[in-house]
PATOR-879548 format. One record per residue: residue in three letters; x, y, z of N, C-alpha, C in turn. Coordinates in steps of 0.05 Angstrom, whole numbers, plus 5000, padded with zeros to 4 digits. Layout:
ALAXYZXYZXYZ ...
//
This chain:
MET482246974769481047214781478847144800 ARG477446934795475246844812476346774840 LYS478746644841479946574866480646824883 ILE481547034869482247284883479747394897 TYR477547404883475047514894474047334917 THR474447074915473546894936475246944962 VAL477846984958479647034981478847304994 MET478347504978477647764988475047755003 LEU473047614992470447585005470747435032 ALA472247225032472747075057474047255078 THR475947415070477347595088475347795100 ILE473747905084471748105093469747975112 LEU468747735105466847605123468047525150 ILE470447425149471747355175472247605191 SER473147815178473648075192471048185204 ALA468848175188466348285198465348135222 SER465747865222464747705245466347765270 SER468747875267470447935290469648195304 PHE467848355292467148615304465648585330 ALA464948345338463648305364465448385386 GLN468048355382470048435402471048715395 LYS470348905412470949185407473949235411 GLY475249385394478049445396478449745391 LYS480949835392481550115386481750155356 SER480750385347480750445319482350705314 TYR483650715291485450935284485151005255 ILE485851255248486351345221489351425220 GLY490751305202493651365199494251515173 VAL496051695175497051845151500051855152 GLY501351845129504251865130505451865102 GLY508151845102509651845078511051585072 ASP511551535046512751285036515351355021 LEU517251185024519651175007519650894996 SER519350854970519150594958521550534940 LEU522650304942524950214926524049994907 PRO523850054881522949854862524849614861 THR523749374857525349134855524648984829 GLY526248784822525648624798525748794773 ASP524148724753524048874728523149164732 PHE521449214751520549484757522949654766 GLY524749534782527049674791529049734769 ALA529049574747530849614725530049864709 TYR527549944710526550174694525950424710 TYR525650394737524850634753526550674778 LYS526850924785528351004809526550984834 SER527651034857526051034882523651224879 GLY521451154892519051314891518451434918 ILE516951654917515951774942512951804940 GLY511651814963508751834962507651864991 GLY505051834992503651845018501451635019 TYR500451595043498351395047496351495068 VAL493951375067491951405088490951125094 LYS490651065120489950795129487850815151 ALA485650655148483650625169484250365183 MET484350365209484850125225482550095244 LEU480849895239478449845256479049615275 GLY479249685301480049495321478149265324 VAL479249025326477748775332479348625354 GLY478248615378479648495400481848675411 GLN483548575428485548725441488048785424 ALA488648595405491148625390490748635359 GLY488248625350487848615321486448855310 ALA486748895283485349105269485049025240 VAL482649075229482249045201483049315189 THR484649305167485749545156484849585127 PHE484549835120483849925093485950135086 THR487550095065489650275058489450375029 THR490050625025490350744999492550955000 GLY493351044977495451244976496351284948 TYR498651414944499751454917502751484920 SER504251344902507151374900507851424871 SER509851584867510751654840513651584836 PHE514251464813516951374806517851494780 LYS520351594778521451704753523151484740 GLU523351504714524851294699527851304708 ALA529051064707531851034715533851124694 GLY533051104669534851174647535051474643 ASP537051554628537451834622536851874593 PHE534351894586533551914558533252204550 GLU534352264526534252544516531552604503 ASP530252404491527852464476525252454491 PHE525252344516522852334531523452294561 THR521452354578521552294606519052144613 SER519151974633516751824640516551794671 THR514151764680513651714708511551494710 GLN511751334731509951114737508651184764 GLY506051164766504551214791503250954801 VAL503150924827501950684839500050774861 ALA497450694859495450754879494150494888 PRO494950384911493850134920491150174935 LEU489349984933486849974949486849704962 LEU487749694988488249435001486649405027 ILE485749155031484549085056486448885070 GLY486648905096488548725110487748685139 TYR489548545152489148495181491848555194 ARG491848725215494148785230493948655258 HIS496048505265496148395292498548515306 SER498048615330500148755345501148585368 PHE503748625374505148485395506748685411 ASN505348825430506649025447508149235431 GLY506849355412508049565395508849465368 PHE510049225366510749105340508249005327 PHE508149005300505848895286506748755260 VAL504948575251505148455224502548515210 GLU502648555184500248635169500248535140 PRO498948305135498548225107496148375095 GLN496348435069494248585055493748465028 ILE491348505017490648414991488648604978 GLY488748634952486848814939487448874911 TYR487249124903487449214876489249454875 GLY490749484853492449714850491849854823 ILE491950114824491650274799494450364792 TYR495250304767497950364758497750564734 THR499050784736498950994716501751034703 TYR501751104678504251164664503951424649 LYS505951594651505851854637508551894623 GLU508451954598510852004582510652274569 THR512852424571512952694559515252704539 SER514752784515516852824495516453074480 ALA518553194471518453444455517053384428 GLU517453154418516353084391513453004392 ASN512652844412509852744413508152864434 GLY509153034451507553154473507152954496 TYR504752944506504152764529502752504520 TYR503452294534502152044530501551924558 THR499151854563498451734589496951474585 GLU497251304605495951044604495550954633 SER493350804638492950704665491650434663 GLY491950274684490750014686490749924715 GLY489549694719489349584746490549304747 ALA491149224772492348954776491748854804 PHE491648594806491548464832494048554847 THR493748634872496048734888495948614916 TRP498248534926498348454954500848574967 ALA500848584993503048695008503348555035 ALA505748555046506248445072508048645087 GLY507148725111508648925125509248855154 VAL511348975165512048955193512749235203 GLY512449275229513149545238512849565269 TYR513149815278512949875306511450135309 VAL509650145329508150385335508950485363 PHE509950735364510850855389508451005401 ASN507750945426505651075441502951085426 ASN502350875411499850855395499551075375 LYS501651225368501451455351503451455328 ILE505951455333508051465312508651185302 GLU508351145276508750885264511150885245 VAL512850685248515050645230514750355219 SER514750325193514350055182515750005156 ALA515949755148517049665123515049475111 ARG514949465084513149285071514249205044 TYR513348975034513848885007511148884993 GLN511049004969508549014955509048934926 ILE507048784915507348704887504548704874 GLY504448814850502048814834502548664808 SER500748494800501248344775498648314759 SER499048334732496848304714497948214687 GLU496748014675497447914649500447864645 GLY501647734665504547664663506447894670 GLU505548134674507248364682506948404712 SER509048504724508848564753510548814760 ALA509748944781511149174792511449114822 SER513949064831514449004859516249214871 MET515949254897517449454911517749394941 PHE519849494953520249484982519849774991 GLY518049805011517450075020518050125049 LEU518750375056519150465083517150685089 ARG515850665112513750855119514150985146 VAL513451235148513251375174510651515174 GLY509151485196506451605197505551675225 TYR503251795226501951865251499151755252 ASN498451625274495751505277494051665296 PHE491651755286489751905301487651715313 SER487251715339485351535351482451625345 LEU480751425340477951475335476351405360 ASN477751325382476451245407477051455429 GLY477251705422477951905442480951935443 SER482051995466484952045470486451795480 LYS485851565470487151315479489751285466 
//
């Protein structure tokens, strides 16, 4: 865990030192379609959700990113005695580098994972926890506004993991005027 915090601190310090070069900044909002993979995919169906992302420009082609959101997944089985949902809320810091509209974006941080089970016999049961989470994304931004991207995200804690492949569509609002 100590290594994780060291990497996050180094990322923040390097990013902060880059602010000497002014870049374009945006707030992005959009929707997610997530396809669970691995063990997570064995238990849950595709998830839907939304996200909010701050992109603070550094230089002409880079941005430090802060991302959060929420996606919900329903169980894959057809159980008569209960239903369950899994929720994922990532809190990620990253760096986006753009290449004439195309971009790559690695991210690292923390994820909040929630579980809710409903049964006629026992009522409601909820549980939540957190885990180290990372993601890697690629995408394209049309006219600095409409964003289409794909990402792989995984959260892991105490030998358990939740991984997914996600597709996103969003809109980026400029914080530098009408650029």
